[in-house]
N, C-alpha and C positions, 0 to 999 in steps of 0.2 A: 577036256584034258589039256588042250593047247592053251587055254586061258590060264591054268595054274603054272605053266612054264613061264609065261610072261610075268607073273607076280613073283615067282621064285628067283628070278635073276636079280631084281633090286634087293630082295631079302638077303641073298648071298653077299652082295656088295655091302649091305648094311652090317652084316655079321663080321665081315672082314674088317670093316672100319672100327667096330667095337674093340677089337684086339689092339689096333693101333692107337686108339684114343685113351688108353689106360693112364697116360701121363698128363693129359691136358684136354683142351677143347679141340675137337676135330670136326671139320666140315666134310661131309661125304656127299658127293654128287653121284647119283646112280648113273651107270653107263647107259648110253642110249640103247634102247632095245629095238631090234628089228622084229616086227611082228611077222608071224608066219603068213604066207600068202593066202592060205586057205582059211584064215580066221577073219571073218567079216567084222566081229565086234571090236577088234583092236585096230586102231588107226595110228599112223605116225604122229599125228598131233597129240593124241592122248599119251603116247610114250614120251614125247619131248617135254611135256608139261609136268613131269614128275618133280615133286618139291625137293629142295635140299634138306638134308637131315643134319641137324646140329646136335652134337653130343657134348655135354659138359660133365666130365668125370671127376672134376675137382670137388664136387659137392659144395661149392661155394656160391653164394649169391653173386649176381653180376656186380662188378666193381662199381663203386659210387663214382660219380663224376669228380674230377679233381676240384678241390675247393678253390675259390677265388681268394687270392692273397692280395691284400692291400698294403702297400708300403707307404707309410706316412712320409710326406715331404716335410723336411725340417726347414723352418725359417732360418735365414742366415743369422748367425750369432752376432750379437751386438759386439762392437769392438771392446776389447778388454780395457778397463779403466787404466789410464796411465798412472803408474805409481811413482815414477821418477819425477822428483819435484821440478827439475829443469824442463822436462817434456811437458808437464802440465802448465808451467809458466809460458812456454812458447805457444802451446795450444790456446791458452787464454788470450795472449796478445794477438795471435793470428785471427781468432774469432772476433775480437773487437774490431780489427782492421778490415774484416770481410763484410761487405754489404749483406745484410740479412743474418749475420753471425751473432747478433746480440743474445738471442735465446741460448745458443750453445755456450757463449761466454758466461751468461747468468747461471747456467746449470753447472758450471765448474766451480762456482762459489758456494761454500757451505753456508748453513744458516747463520752462523755468527758473522760471516763477512757480508751476507745479504742484509743483515740487521744494520750494517753501516749505511745502507741505502734505505733505512727504515722498512726493510723487506718489501720495498716498492719497486717492482720491475720497471714501471714507467719512468721513475726517477733515474734508474740506471740507464735506460735507453736514451733519455734526454742528454745524459752525459756522454754515452758511448757513440751516438750517431755522429757527432762532429769530431770525435777523438780518434787518433791513431797513434800507435806505438812505432817509433822509428829507432834504428840503431840499437836494437835489443842485444845485450851482451851479458853472458853469465860472469859473475864476479867470483862466487864460491858456492859450494854445495856441501852440506854436511847432514847425513841422515835424511830426515824428511823436510829439510829447510834449504831453500835456495835464495841467494841474493844476486840481483842483477841490476844493470843500468839500462836506461833508455831515454829517448827524447820523446816527451809527451807533446804531440802536436794537436792543436785545436784549429780546425778549418774555419770555424765561425769567426775567430779573432785573428787567425793567421799567425798564431804564436807557437813557438816550440821551446819547451823548457826541459832541461836535463833533470832526470830523477834517478833515485836509487830506491829499489823496493826489495822487500823480503817476504816470501811466501812460505808458509808451512803447509805441506800437502799430506793428506791421509786418504789412501785408497783412491787416488785420482781426483780428490776434491780439495780445493784451497780452503783450509780451515782457519787460517789467520793471515792477515796481510797488513804490512806497514809500508809506507812510501813517504819520501820527502824530496823536495827539490835539492839539487846539488848547489 
């Protein structure tokens, strides 16, 4: 008979927890039970090892782990093509003047202007390497066309000749070019 009292106490605690758990998940820990001194079958170690009771009254399965979200890293955007003719002319002259800038200068030339070099990048580099633009000044700009003056310096010959050039620019590319010594 004393054994049933030991079992009844955790069962009462469990029933009380069921009423409280109607709105969600409740963890019920049975209260420690003091065994009667006259019951040899019940020991304090047995009472202390009573398991926790977990009740899920939501009738929902356990929530799935949060999904891993990968945020793509965007590559830096390429600089927008200069559409202002004067800005393109300045970029071109700066690229020619900069050591290692020949490729960037070549890429500012459209196919029709590259054709003036027989579409030969090496011929362009042979001209651009000893060349520099000095005293570059805008004369006029209208729509997609800019006219400017400069001194074309050749370091191989030590010469500097004043020039006037006109560039037509479309979407940041020099589509036509004329120049003549002053």
